C-alpha positions in Angstrom: -15.3 -80.6 52.4 -16.6 -82.2 49.2 -19.1 -79.9 48.6 -16.6 -77.0 48.5 -14.8 -78.9 46.2 -17.4 -79.7 43.9 -18.5 -76.2 43.6 -15.5 -74.1 44.3 -12.8 -76.6 43.2 -9.2 -77.0 43.9 -6.2 -75.3 42.6 -5.6 -77.8 40.1 -9.4 -77.8 38.7 -9.6 -74.0 39.0 -10.2 -73.2 35.6 -12.9 -75.8 34.9 -15.6 -73.8 37.3 -17.9 -73.2 34.8 -18.4 -76.7 33.9 -19.2 -77.8 37.6 -21.9 -74.8 37.6 -24.5 -77.5 36.3 -24.3 -79.0 40.0 -25.3 -75.8 41.4 -29.1 -76.9 41.3 -28.5 -80.0 43.3 -27.4 -77.6 46.3 -30.2 -75.3 46.1 -34.0 -75.5 47.1 -37.0 -75.6 44.8 -37.6 -71.8 46.0 -33.9 -71.0 45.6 -33.8 -72.3 42.0 -37.0 -70.3 41.3 -35.6 -67.2 42.6 -32.4 -67.8 40.8 -34.2 -68.3 37.7 -36.2 -65.3 38.1 -33.2 -63.2 38.5 -32.0 -64.5 35.5 -35.1 -63.7 33.5 -35.0 -60.2 35.0 -31.5 -59.7 33.8 -31.9 -61.1 30.2 -35.1 -58.8 29.7 -33.6 -55.9 31.1 -30.4 -56.4 29.1 -33.0 -56.9 25.9 -34.6 -53.5 26.7 -31.6 -51.9 27.5 -30.3 -53.0 24.0 -33.5 -51.9 22.2 -33.6 -48.5 23.9 -29.8 -48.1 23.0 -30.9 -48.9 19.3 -33.8 -46.6 19.3 -31.7 -43.8 20.9 -28.8 -44.0 18.4 -31.1 -44.6 15.1 -34.0 -42.6 13.6 -37.2 -43.4 11.4 -36.8 -42.0 8.0 -39.3 -42.6 5.1 -38.5 -44.8 2.1 -39.9 -45.4 -1.3 -43.0 -47.8 -1.5 -46.7 -47.9 -0.7 -49.9 -47.0 -2.7 -52.6 -44.2 -2.0 -56.2 -44.4 -3.1 -58.4 -41.5 -2.8 -62.1 -40.8 -3.7 -62.9 -37.7 -5.9 -66.4 -36.4 -6.4 -66.8 -35.8 -10.4 -65.0 -36.7 -13.3 -61.9 -35.4 -15.3 -62.7 -33.6 -18.4 -59.5 -31.9 -19.2 -56.4 -32.8 -17.8 -55.2 -29.6 -19.6 -53.9 -26.8 -17.3 -55.6 -24.3 -20.4 -58.8 -25.7 -19.8 -58.8 -27.1 -16.3 -59.7 -23.9 -14.1 -63.6 -25.0 -13.8 -63.3 -28.6 -12.3 -61.6 -29.4 -9.2 -61.1 -33.1 -10.4 -59.0 -31.6 -13.5 -57.2 -29.1 -11.1 -55.8 -31.7 -9.0 -54.6 -34.0 -11.7 -52.9 -31.1 -13.8 -51.4 -30.0 -10.3 -49.4 -33.4 -10.1 -48.8 -34.0 -13.8 -47.4 -30.6 -14.8 -44.7 -28.5 -14.1 -45.4 -24.6 -13.8 -43.3 -21.3 -13.6 -44.1 -20.8 -9.8 -45.7 -22.9 -7.1 -47.1 -22.4 -3.9 -45.7 -24.8 -1.0 -47.7 -26.0 2.0 -47.3 -22.9 3.6 -48.6 -21.1 0.7 -45.4 -19.3 -0.2 -44.4 -18.8 -3.9 -41.5 -20.8 -4.9 -39.8 -21.2 -8.3 -40.6 -24.2 -10.2 -39.7 -24.2 -14.0 -38.1 -20.8 -13.2 -34.5 -20.9 -12.2 -34.3 -17.1 -11.7 -36.2 -13.9 -12.9 -35.8 -10.2 -13.1 -38.2 -7.0 -12.6 -37.7 -4.0 -14.6 -37.2 -0.6 -12.7 -40.9 0.2 -13.6 -42.2 -3.3 -12.9 -43.3 -3.7 -16.3 -40.9 -6.4 -17.9 -40.4 -9.6 -16.3 -37.8 -11.8 -17.5 -37.8 -15.7 -16.8 -35.1 -17.9 -17.0 -36.2 -21.2 -17.3 -34.1 -24.5 -15.8 -32.5 -26.5 -18.4 -33.0 -29.9 -16.8 -36.9 -30.3 -17.1 -38.1 -32.7 -19.4 -41.5 -34.1 -20.5 -42.6 -37.3 -19.7 -41.6 -38.5 -23.1 -38.3 -37.6 -22.7 -38.1 -34.2 -24.9 -36.7 -31.2 -23.2 -38.6 -28.4 -21.7 -37.7 -25.0 -23.1 -39.2 -21.5 -23.2 -40.9 -22.4 -26.6 -43.3 -24.5 -24.4 -44.0 -21.7 -22.0 -44.7 -19.1 -24.9 -47.0 -21.6 -26.6 -49.0 -22.3 -23.4 -49.1 -18.3 -22.8 -50.2 -17.7 -26.3 -53.0 -20.7 -26.1 -54.4 -19.1 -23.0 -54.7 -15.8 -24.8 -56.5 -16.8 -27.7 -60.3 -16.5 -27.1 -61.0 -19.2 -29.6 -60.2 -21.7 -26.9 -62.1 -20.1 -24.3 -59.6 -20.7 -21.4 -60.5 -19.5 -18.1 -57.1 -18.4 -17.5 -57.3 -15.7 -20.3 -58.7 -12.7 -18.1 -55.4 -13.4 -15.9 -53.0 -12.7 -18.9 -55.1 -10.3 -20.9 -52.9 -7.5 -22.2 -49.6 -9.3 -21.3 -47.0 -9.4 -24.2 -45.0 -12.6 -24.2 -41.7 -12.8 -26.4 -38.9 -15.5 -26.6 -35.2 -14.1 -25.8 -33.8 -17.7 -26.7 -34.4 -21.3 -26.1 -34.6 -21.0 -22.2 -35.2 -17.4 -21.6 -38.8 -15.3 -22.1 -40.1 -12.1 -21.4 -43.7 -11.2 -20.0 -44.5 -7.2 -20.4 -47.5 -5.8 -18.6 -49.5 -2.5 -19.5 -49.2 -1.2 -15.9 -47.7 -2.7 -12.7 -49.7 -5.4 -11.2 -48.2 -6.6 -7.8 -50.1 -10.0 -7.8 -48.7 -10.9 -11.2 -46.3 -13.6 -10.2 -49.0 -15.3 -8.1 -51.1 -16.1 -11.3 -48.1 -18.0 -13.3 -48.9 -21.0 -11.1 -50.5 -22.7 -14.2 -49.2 -25.8 -15.9 -46.9 -25.3 -19.0 -48.0 -27.8 -22.1 -45.8 -29.4 -24.3 -45.5 -27.5 -27.9 -44.5 -30.7 -29.6 -47.9 -32.5 -28.3 -50.5 -29.8 -28.9 -49.1 -27.5 -31.4 -50.8 -29.3 -34.4 -54.2 -29.4 -32.4 -54.0 -25.9 -31.4 -53.5 -24.6 -34.8 -56.5 -26.3 -36.4 -59.6 -26.1 -34.3 -61.4 -25.8 -30.6 -63.0 -29.3 -31.4 -59.5 -30.9 -32.1 -58.2 -29.6 -28.8 -61.3 -30.5 -26.6 -61.7 -33.9 -28.1 -57.7 -34.7 -28.0 -56.8 -38.0 -26.0 -54.1 -36.1 -24.4 -56.7 -34.6 -22.4 -57.0 -37.8 -20.3 -53.7 -39.3 -21.2 -51.5 -36.2 -20.9 -47.7 -35.6 -21.5 -46.7 -33.3 -18.8 -43.4 -32.5 -17.1 -44.4 -33.0 -13.2 -43.2 -35.2 -10.5 -46.3 -37.5 -11.5 -46.9 -39.1 -14.8 -50.1 -41.0 -16.1 -50.2 -44.3 -16.0 -53.1 -46.1 -16.7 -57.0 -45.5 -16.3 -60.4 -47.6 -16.3 -63.9 -47.0 -17.6 -67.1 -48.5 -17.0 -69.4 -50.0 -20.0 -70.9 -46.5 -20.8 -67.2 -44.8 -21.0 -67.3 -43.0 -17.8 -63.9 -42.9 -16.1 -63.8 -45.1 -12.8 -60.1 -44.7 -11.7 -57.0 -43.0 -12.9 -53.6 -44.0 -11.8 -50.2 -42.0 -11.7 -47.0 -43.1 -10.8 -43.4 -41.2 -10.0 -41.9 -39.5 -13.2 -38.1 -40.9 -12.5 -36.5 -38.1 -14.5 -38.1 -35.3 -12.6 -35.9 -32.7 -11.9 -37.3 -31.8 -8.4 -37.7 -33.9 -5.1 -39.0 -37.6 -6.0 -42.0 -38.8 -4.6 -41.9 -41.7 -1.7 -45.3 -43.3 -2.8 -45.0 -45.7 -5.6 -48.3 -45.1 -7.0 -51.6 -43.1 -6.5 -54.8 -44.0 -7.7 -58.1 -41.7 -7.9 -61.5 -43.1 -8.1 -64.4 -41.1 -9.2 -68.1 -41.1 -7.4 -71.3 -39.0 -8.3 -71.4 -37.7 -5.2 -70.1 -37.1 -1.7 -72.2 -39.6 0.1 -70.7 -42.5 -2.3 -67.3 -41.0 -1.8 -67.7 -41.4 2.1 -69.2 -45.0 1.8 -66.3 -46.1 -0.1 -64.1 -45.0 2.7 -66.3 -46.9 4.8 -65.7 -50.0 3.1 -62.3 -49.6 2.7 -62.4 -49.2 -1.3 -60.3 -46.0 -1.0 -57.6 -44.8 1.6 -58.8 -41.0 1.6 -61.5 -38.6 0.6 -60.8 -35.4 -0.8 -63.3 -33.2 1.1 -66.3 -34.3 3.8 -68.8 -31.7 4.9 -69.0 -31.1 8.8 -72.1 -33.4 9.0 -70.1 -36.1 7.6 -67.3 -35.6 9.7 -69.3 -35.9 13.0 -70.9 -39.2 11.9 -67.3 -40.8 10.8 -65.7 -39.6 14.1 -68.5 -41.3 16.0 -67.8 -44.5 14.4 -64.3 -44.4 12.8 -62.0 -42.8 15.3 -58.8 -44.0 13.9 -59.0 -41.8 10.8 -56.8 -39.0 10.0 -58.6 -35.4 9.8 -56.8 -32.3 8.4 -58.6 -29.3 9.0 -57.4 -26.5 6.3 -58.4 -23.3 5.6 -59.5 -22.0 2.1 -59.6 -18.1 1.3 -63.3 -18.1 1.8 -65.5 -16.3 3.8 -69.3 -15.9 4.4 -70.5 -12.5 5.2 -73.8 -10.3 5.0 -73.3 -7.7 2.2 -75.8 -4.8 2.0 -77.0 -3.2 -0.8 -77.7 0.6 0.2 -79.0 1.1 -3.1 -82.1 -0.8 -2.6 -82.8 -0.3 1.3 -83.2 2.9 2.9 -82.9 1.4 6.2 -79.9 -0.3 5.2 -78.6 3.1 4.1 -78.6 4.2 7.6 -75.2 3.7 9.3 -76.6 3.4 12.8 -78.9 0.7 11.7 -76.0 -1.2 10.3 -74.1 -0.7 13.6 -77.0 -2.2 15.6 -77.4 -5.3 13.2 -73.7 -6.6 13.7 -74.1 -6.2 17.6 -76.9 -9.1 17.1 -74.5 -11.3 15.4 -73.6 -14.5 17.4 -70.8 -15.8 15.4 -69.7 -18.5 18.0 -72.8 -20.0 18.0 -73.5 -19.8 14.1 -70.1 -21.8 14.0 -71.1 -24.2 16.5 -74.6 -24.8 15.2 -74.6 -24.1 11.3 -71.0 -25.7 10.8 -70.5 -28.1 13.5 -67.7 -26.2 14.7 -65.8 -26.4 11.3 -65.0 -22.8 11.0 -63.4 -19.6 12.5 -64.9 -16.3 13.4 -63.9 -13.6 10.8 -64.0 -9.6 11.1 -62.6 -8.2 8.0 -62.3 -9.6 4.3 -58.4 -10.3 4.5 -57.8 -13.8 6.1 -55.2 -15.1 8.8 -52.3 -16.2 6.9 -52.5 -13.9 3.9 -50.5 -10.3 3.3 -52.7 -7.6 5.1 -54.3 -9.7 7.7 -55.0 -7.4 10.7 -55.8 -9.1 14.1 -56.4 -5.8 15.8 -59.1 -5.0 13.6 -62.4 -3.4 15.5 -64.2 -6.6 16.3 -67.9 -6.2 17.1 -69.0 -8.9 19.8 -72.4 -10.2 20.5 -74.5 -7.7 22.6 -78.3 -7.6 21.8 -78.7 -4.7 24.7 -76.0 -2.5 22.9 -77.6 -3.2 19.6 -81.0 -1.9 20.7 -79.6 0.9 22.5 -78.1 2.2 19.2 -81.6 1.8 17.7 -83.1 4.0 20.3 -80.4 6.5 19.6 -81.6 6.5 15.9 -85.2 7.0 16.8 -86.5 3.5 16.2 -88.8 2.8 19.1 -90.7 -0.3 20.2 -94.4 0.5 21.2 -96.8 -1.4 23.0 -98.1 -4.5 21.1 -95.6 -4.1 18.7 -92.6 -6.6 18.3 -91.1 -4.5 15.6 -89.6 -1.1 16.0 -90.9 1.8 14.2 -90.1 5.5 13.2 -92.2 7.9 11.6 -94.9 5.2 10.8 -92.2 3.0 8.9 -91.4 -0.7 10.4 -87.8 -1.4 10.8 -87.8 -4.1 8.5 -85.6 -5.4 5.5 -85.2 -8.8 3.5 -82.1 -10.9 3.2 -81.3 -13.3 0.3 -79.5 -16.7 0.6 -78.7 -19.7 -1.1 -80.8 -22.8 0.0 -78.1 -24.7 1.8 -78.7 -26.2 5.4 -75.5 -24.3 6.7 -77.0 -20.9 5.4 -80.4 -21.6 6.5 -79.2 -22.3 10.2 -77.0 -19.2 10.3 -80.1 -16.8 8.7 -82.3 -18.9 11.8 -79.8 -17.7 14.6 -79.4 -14.2 13.2 -83.2 -13.8 12.8 -83.8 -15.2 16.4 -81.2 -12.5 17.6 -82.5 -9.2 15.5 -86.3 -10.1 16.2 -85.0 -9.5 20.0 -83.9 -6.2 19.0 -87.1 -5.6 17.5 -86.2 -6.1 13.7 -88.2 -7.8 11.1 -86.1 -9.9 8.8 -87.6 -11.3 5.8 -85.7 -14.4 4.3 -85.8 -15.5 0.7 -84.2 -18.6 -0.1 -83.0 -19.5 -3.9 -81.1 -22.6 -5.5 -77.5 -21.9 -6.6 -78.2 -21.3 -10.1 -81.2 -19.1 -9.5 -79.8 -16.9 -7.0 -76.8 -16.1 -9.6 -79.0 -15.3 -12.3 -82.0 -13.6 -10.6 -80.5 -12.0 -7.8 -76.7 -11.7 -7.6 -75.9 -10.6 -11.2 -78.6 -7.8 -11.3 -78.0 -7.2 -7.7 -81.4 -7.3 -6.8 -81.4 -7.5 -3.1 -81.3 -5.4 0.2 -79.2 -8.0 1.9 -77.4 -11.2 0.6 -76.0 -13.9 2.8 -73.2 -15.5 0.6 -69.7 -17.1 0.5 -66.9 -15.5 -1.6 -63.8 -17.3 -2.5 -60.7 -15.0 -2.9 -57.7 -15.6 -5.3 -54.2 -16.7 -4.6 -53.0 -13.1 -3.6 -55.0 -11.2 -1.1 -55.8 -8.4 -3.6 -59.3 -7.3 -2.6 -59.9 -5.0 -5.5 -62.2 -7.5 -7.4 -64.3 -7.5 -4.5 -64.4 -3.9 -3.0 -63.5 -1.5 -5.7 -66.4 0.7 -7.0 -65.8 -0.6 -10.4 -66.8 -4.1 -9.5 -70.2 -3.3 -8.2 -72.1 -4.3 -11.3 -71.7 -7.8 -13.0 -69.4 -9.2 -13.9 -67.5 -7.5 -10.8 -67.7 -9.3 -7.7 -68.6 -6.1 -5.4 -71.6 -7.7 -3.8 -71.8 -4.7 -1.1 -73.2 -2.0 -3.3 -71.1 0.6 -1.6 -68.6 3.5 -2.5 -66.0 5.3 -0.6 -63.2 7.0 -2.4 -60.7 6.3 -0.3 -61.0 2.8 -0.4 -60.7 3.2 -4.4 -57.6 4.9 -4.0 -55.9 2.4 -1.6 -56.8 -0.4 -3.7 -55.7 1.2 -6.7 -52.2 2.1 -5.3 -51.8 -1.4 -3.4 -52.1 -3.4 -6.3 -49.4 -1.2 -8.2 -46.4 -1.7 -5.7 -44.3 -5.0 -5.2 -43.3 -3.4 -1.6 -45.5 -5.6 1.0 -44.8 -3.4 3.8 -46.5 -0.7 1.5 -49.2 -3.1 0.6 -49.6 -4.3 4.1 -50.6 -0.6 5.5 -53.0 0.0 2.6 -54.8 -3.2 3.2 -54.8 -2.3 7.1 -56.4 1.3 6.3 -58.8 -0.1 3.9 -59.9 -2.6 6.7 -60.2 0.2 9.1 -62.4 2.2 6.6 -64.8 -1.1 6.3 -65.0 -1.6 10.1 -66.1 2.3 10.4 -68.8 2.0 7.7 -70.2 -1.6 7.8 -71.0 -2.2 4.2 -70.9 -5.6 5.3 -71.1 -8.0 8.4 -68.2 -10.5 8.2 -69.2 -13.7 9.8 -66.8 -16.9 9.2 -64.2 -18.7 7.5 -65.2 -22.3 6.7 -62.8 -25.3 7.0 -62.0 -27.6 4.5 -61.9 -31.2 6.1 -59.4 -33.5 4.1 -59.7 -37.2 5.6 -57.6 -40.2 5.0 -56.3 -43.5 6.8 -53.6 -42.8 9.5 -50.8 -44.9 7.7 -50.2 -41.9 5.4 -47.5 -40.0 7.1 -45.7 -36.6 6.4 -49.2 -34.7 5.6 -48.9 -31.4 6.9 -50.7 -28.2 5.6 -52.9 -25.4 7.2 -53.6 -22.8 4.6 -54.7 -23.8 1.1 -55.8 -21.3 -1.9 -57.8 -23.9 -3.8 -58.8 -27.7 -2.8 -55.8 -29.0 -5.1 -53.4 -27.1 -3.0 -53.7 -30.0 -0.2 -51.5 -31.9 -2.6 -48.6 -29.0 -2.4 -46.4 -31.6 -0.3 -47.4 -34.8 -1.9 -43.8 -35.7 -2.6 -43.2 -35.9 1.3 -46.0 -38.4 2.1 -45.1 -41.7 2.7 -46.3 -45.2 3.9 -42.8 -47.6 4.3 -40.3 -46.7 6.5 -36.5 -47.9 7.9 -34.3 -46.9 10.8 -31.0 -45.8 10.1 -28.0 -44.8 12.6 -27.9 -40.9 13.6 
């Protein structure tokens, strides 16, 4: 009776039951107390997890401003000036961030308006009228107007300043309509024209005096390293070593930028003499990322630094074997070229020469670009089939001779290439397969400068294993039109076909995408039939950084600086907000 009163209480003390719960332990055994305590702990932990789960389900993580990023670049800034920057990757990286342009390419490589608020094109596709946005300002606070656009174009066109951009604007007439309107008039229609208007715009009020004086004043100006731009980032500071060479270069967000503001608070670039030094800096945690690493470096880093984030990007580049039919009677025979292509093991070349860092290609227009044709005729790897074609062409193997002959002539040709490991390995694989088919291949190796001057410019080769970098537009004219077969043209396959010339000429004159696409399809079908070249692979561009940098996302880039296209979306710091 006493026990019941103590625990349960009488009517007079019913409201005080919770005070008497402290005596409960006196009534329980040790085992029972442990059981009750354990159950209580489970309940408390469960309630905690339920609360956390509820919180997580009702909130989301969002990036916030904060954090710094440091990247290693190979080389030195020379001209952080969009008129002069095109020949230096470091300059291109910095001008991409510090200067605005009429148009930009986003992370999907789609053209977007930047300084242009709107534009029109005349019915004859010759006159482009651009309306400049009115909220853009320079980093010194001055307004950006159409006068700055006109000044930049005229500076590029002036041959005295030797701008690498001059050919892209040759013959274009620029005229000011008002402070925020400018027209550009072409001599003839040119479909890729807008794609070339992604260069940065210079401030007239900063550069006019230098450009009106001499080239020396332009190249020696302090604004080439401490620029005034209008981009989302602005120059902050730089450091030099005792010899005057730049060691680091820092930029910070421009608070009055008209577009999306960056999350990161500061970016610092550190400069190294070679890629090995840049990778070592990453290993020593002196930097957070490296702009590019080769396949061998990637393999080493993955073996010892598994937490790094690797981004596999695709540049508009391809490596191919180009045939010069003018220099080889044997390669002028279509059946021989057809046989050669069946001896190409692309998968093995990519695996062994590139450490897997590439994808096979069969045509000169790459995935992701207008005119890419996934249904193009794809020649596989079949030594037996290639040998059969040579038999049909009258090239026979005789006892004791490892090479085929015909009319007393050996099936033999020479191939030139650059003395680089991936090219050397690729040719070793090709030679191995072609020898099985009874073809004698002589390999000639050259250093990069020598092959340009001695071999490529005069077109002194029978076959050439080489890589070509395409432009921001897929227009193949510069590489495959017959007018480009001689230097300074880029047509490395010395090959003429009237239908190809006609297709390429008309494709670049129409702005109708579907028409261009069909013409490029037909152009590639002719190449697949005539085989003036053997397309091998599109190498990957590997970008590496620490995993705490979030928001990075891209696949195709036109130039290495395009990896920075979505830099405003990169972030380190985050917070949770209610959904």
